[in-house]
Each structure stands twice: as structure tokens, then as C-alpha cells.
C-alpha positions as CSV (number, residue, x, y, z in Angstrom):
1,M,3.9,16.7,1.6
2,P,2.7,16.0,5.3
3,T,4.1,12.6,6.8
4,N,1.2,11.0,6.3
5,V,1.1,11.5,2.6
6,A,5.3,10.5,2.5
7,R,4.6,6.9,4.5
8,L,1.7,6.2,2.2
9,R,4.2,6.6,-0.7
10,Q,6.8,4.4,1.5
11,C,4.2,1.8,1.3
12,C,3.3,1.7,-2.0
13,G,7.2,1.5,-2.6
14,Q,7.8,-1.3,-0.2
15,L,4.5,-3.3,-1.6
16,R,6.3,-3.5,-5.0
17,I,9.6,-4.6,-4.3
18,Q,8.0,-7.7,-1.9
19,A,5.5,-8.2,-4.9
20,K,8.8,-8.3,-7.2
21,A,10.7,-10.4,-4.7
22,L,8.1,-13.0,-4.5
23,G,8.3,-13.4,-7.9
24,A,5.1,-14.7,-10.2
25,S,3.2,-16.2,-6.7
26,P,-0.9,-15.4,-6.4
27,E,0.8,-13.5,-3.3
28,A,3.1,-11.9,-5.9
29,G,-0.3,-10.2,-8.2
30,M,-1.6,-9.7,-4.9
31,L,1.1,-7.1,-3.3
32,L,2.0,-5.9,-6.6
33,A,-2.2,-5.0,-7.2
34,G,-2.1,-3.4,-3.6
35,A,0.6,-1.2,-4.4
36,Q,-1.1,0.1,-7.9
37,Q,-4.2,1.0,-5.9
38,C,-1.6,2.4,-3.1
39,D,0.0,5.2,-5.9
40,A,-3.7,5.7,-7.1
41,L,-4.6,6.8,-3.2
42,A,-1.5,8.8,-2.2
43,A,-1.7,10.4,-5.7
44,Q,-5.2,11.6,-4.0
45,A,-4.7,11.5,-0.3
46,G,-5.3,15.1,1.5
47,P,-3.1,16.3,4.9
48,G,-5.1,13.9,7.2
49,A,-4.4,10.1,4.6
50,N,-6.8,8.7,6.6
51,A,-9.5,8.5,3.4
52,P,-12.4,6.0,3.8
53,E,-10.7,5.2,0.4
54,L,-7.6,3.5,2.1
55,N,-10.1,1.3,3.7
56,I,-10.1,-0.5,0.0
57,L,-6.5,-1.1,0.8
58,K,-6.4,-2.4,4.1
59,T,-9.4,-5.5,3.5
60,A,-7.1,-6.2,0.3
61,L,-3.8,-6.1,2.3
62,A,-5.6,-7.9,5.4
63,G,-4.2,-10.7,6.6
64,R,-0.9,-10.7,4.7
65,N,2.4,-10.1,5.0
66,V,3.0,-7.0,4.2
67,P,5.6,-4.5,4.8
68,P,6.1,-2.8,8.7
69,V,5.6,1.0,6.4
70,C,2.2,0.0,5.7
71,Q,1.2,-1.0,8.9
72,G,-1.3,0.8,10.8
73,F,-3.7,3.0,8.3
């Protein structure tokens, strides 16, 4: 598995963990939705893992406190 794809999958998992830690807050719902979208993108990602589809995830998570592994996509 290419490094960027592995990192993207780590990001998905960390988003899910962070959402769970936030409980039933609106922020948790947004992070959980981001994690689900992230999972779908990771399943489709090629070796570069810089597909234009990642822009959707970037936009959804912009301005939010995301795990460090998610920064830079």
C-alpha cells in the first residue's frame, strides 16, 4: 500500500476516534461524516493519494481541529 494511502487510512481512523471522544456534539457529527467520506476516498485512492476528490474532504474539515495525521492532505 502506498504511503499516502496508508496515511489517509490513518487519518480516517483518527477522525473516527476524535468524533467518538466528542460524544453527541455537532462537531462530532461533522468529524464522523468526514471519517466516512475519508474511508470511501481511501478505498478509491491511487498511489499518489492526491486525487481531486480529496478537496471535498479538505473543504469539509477546513478550520476544524483535526488530528495531525490529517493535516497536509
